[in-house]
N, C-alpha and C positions, 0 to 999 in steps of 0.2 A: 403484428410478427409474431410467427412461430417461435415458439421458447423451448427446446429439447433442455432436458433435466435430464446432468448428468445422473449414470448408473453409479450405484455405491459398489465402491469397489477397496480393496487395501491399500491403503494410503502411505507414500515411500516418506518420511520427516524430510521435511525442506524443500520437498519439490512437489507443486501442484499440478494434480494429472487429471482435468479436467480436461474433458473433449470438445471437439468445437465443429462444428458442421463449416470448414470454411467455405463455403458458398450461398454462407446468412451470415449477414451484415448483424451482428450484436444476434447471431445464437442462443449465445446466453446471455439473458437477462439475469437482472439483480437479484429478483426473487429465485432465480433456479442457479446461481450463483451462492447463493445465501443457502438453498438447500443438500448445495455440494458440500456445507462444510458442518450444517445444521439440518440434515434428512427430516427428521420429524420434529418438530415443533407442536408442542413443550414437552419437553421431557416430562417437566416436572413445572409444580406452581414459583417453586422457589429461584430467586434471583443469580441470575448464568441460566439457568435453565430454561427460561419464560418466554413464551409470547414478547415481551419487553426487549429479551436479551434478543431474539429473531428480529424486531420490527430492526434495532438496531444496525444487525448484520445488513438489513436488506437495503437499509440507507446509508450506508458506509460504501457497498458494489454499488447503488446508484450513483452516489454524487464524487466513487472514486478518489475520497479523503477519509481517514480515521475521525473517530470525534474529533469533535471542539476540545472533549475534556483532554485536559495532560498538556496543552498546550500553552504558552508564555503568557503571563497575565491572567490565567485563569486560574480559579481560587486554589488548585494543587499544587499549583507553579505559580503563585504570587512572587510578582517581583525577580522572575525570570527572564533574563535579556537574552534573545540569540541572534540578532543581527539580521542580517541579509541572507537572501534564499542561496543556495545553491545552484549553480547553473554548469550545463556541458556547453563546449564551443568549441570550436578548431584556434590551435597553438598559432598563433602569428610564426613564430620559428621555431615547429617542430613539424618537418614535412612526412603529412598526412596520420600526422597525430592531433589527439584531442586532451583539452583541457575538461577537469572538473573544478568548480573551483568558488570561492566565494565573496558576492560582491560585484558589481558593474566591469564592462568592459574596458575601461580607461582606468588610470587611477593605479593603484595598487592594492589584486583582489588577492586573497589569500589563497594558495593553492593547493588544493587534497590531493589531486591523482593527475597523472602525464601519461597518454599514452593510444594505443591503439583502442578501437571502441570495443574488441570483443576484449580485452581487458578493464576498459573500465569497468564495465556492464557489471564485472561480477563485484567491484567496490566502492559501489556509488553509495546503498547504504553503510557500510561499514564507517567511509571515509566520512561523510554526512554525519555518522552519528558522533565518532571518535571526536570531533570539533566541539560538537554541542555539550558529547558530557562534560568536557572540560569548564563547559560556560557555566555548569550546574552544579552549585554548590553540593556536598556532600549527602544533607541531611532533606535533599530534595530527592523525592523518589526517582528514579530512572527513567523511568514514564516520561517524566518531562522533557527528556533529552529525546527517547525510543520515536515515541509518536512525531512528536515535530519533523525529526530523519525521515521516519517513514511516508511521510508526508510529500517533505521536497526530494526524498527519491522519484515518487508517483508523478510527481510536477515534471523534474528536470527529467526523466525519463522520454515521458509524452513531446515534451519540449526537444529533445535528441533528433524525439523520430520524425516529427513535424518540420524540421528543420533538416534533415537528412544526415546527420550526425551518428544514427545510431542505425541500424537494420532492425524491422522487428523481431530476428532472431536477438540479436544484440538486447530486445528488451524484454524476452523473457526468456531468458539467462539473468536480465538483470529482476525480474519480477521473483523469480527463485532465490537467488543469492539475496534480495531482502528478506524476504519470510524466511529463510533460515537466521541470517543473520539478528531479527528482531526476535525472533525465540532465543537465539541463546545470548541476547543480552537482557532479557526477561526469567530467564530462567528460573534465577535465585528468588524471586519475588514470585512468579508465579504457581497459582494453586487451583490444579484440577485442570486436567489434558485438553481439554473443549467442554464444551456445553449439551455434548452425546454423552461426558460421560459420568457417572455415579459420585459424588461428590462434593463438594464445594467448585466453583469455577470464579473465581475473581475479577478485578478489573484487568490485570495482567492478561487474564488467559479470554476474556472476552475481545479485547482488544487486539488479541494476536490471530484472535477465529476473524473480527473484522479484518481484517491486512489481507487473510487467506484468502476471503471472498472477495474481497480487491483485485487481489492478484488471480485470481483465478479469472474473472471477469477481463481484465485487461489480456491476459493473455490470449485468448478466447478473440478478441478483437487482432491483438499483434497477427493470429492468428490467419484472421480473415484478409488481411492483410498481406501476408505471405502468397493467398493465395486467387486474391481476387482480381480481373484484369488489370491492365496497366494504367487506362482509362476513371479505375472505381476507385485505384487507391486514395487520390485528393479526397473524396469524398468522406470517406474512411478516416483521414489523419484528423479531418477538422474534427470529427463524431468525438475523440478522446482527450480526457478530460473536459466533457461537455454537462452539460446540466446544469439545471439549478442548484443556487445553493439550497432551498429547503431542503431537502435532503439529507443533506450535512447536517441541519439546523435539526433535522426530526433526530438523526442519528448519535448530538449531542444531547439531548433531552429524554431521549431513551437508556443511555448508560448512567444519566446522571438519575434513572427513576430507581435502575438496578443496583445502584451503591448505595441509595437511600433508601433501601428497603434492607440493607445489611443492617 
């Protein structure tokens, strides 16, 4: 598979600017996505800048999910329960509208948002995060809400595209809004801009960089869908969110090693 490494360019805050070779499925590999946010690893042997950091970013981009650290039930988020996952479905009584909700399609789900795809794309992460943040005790890290909210956003958007509820462009908009929203929520606890910068890059810094790499790769996939012939779209949709759980586990192990080097 041909891997096209994105050229370094001035970054615009909150927007993913990875280019995509639109005629090659998977033109941005996990490694290329990681190098788009951490171009020349390692910057130093220190935590947040070393090869363990880079490996965690590659693993996250490969699995399409952030590290399993800071998820309910893990050491950092013990006794945190967030309930059912968020989904995006068509609203039975909403003409042409969609529902962003927590819970099953039957019963009494919690409605987080109602609107057209273009409207929901910009609020998926914020709505899910707001719901989870209320369930997390104040003394817990904000990451206990932000990380699962981002992971659920990634799953919900992929599922919405596969179901035809979101267009690929809606997916791109949701990815950019998610990265910007995550950055805003963790800004108060984040130390360091990213692994490329000098000084400390703490857990929030590493996780935000992971998310940028994941979003960059997802955007390249959505761009492929927009450019692909109609008959090829179904095969691209099947590739969304795929992959083994092994890279996800590797991401968690790498982040664990990073945090325990402090």
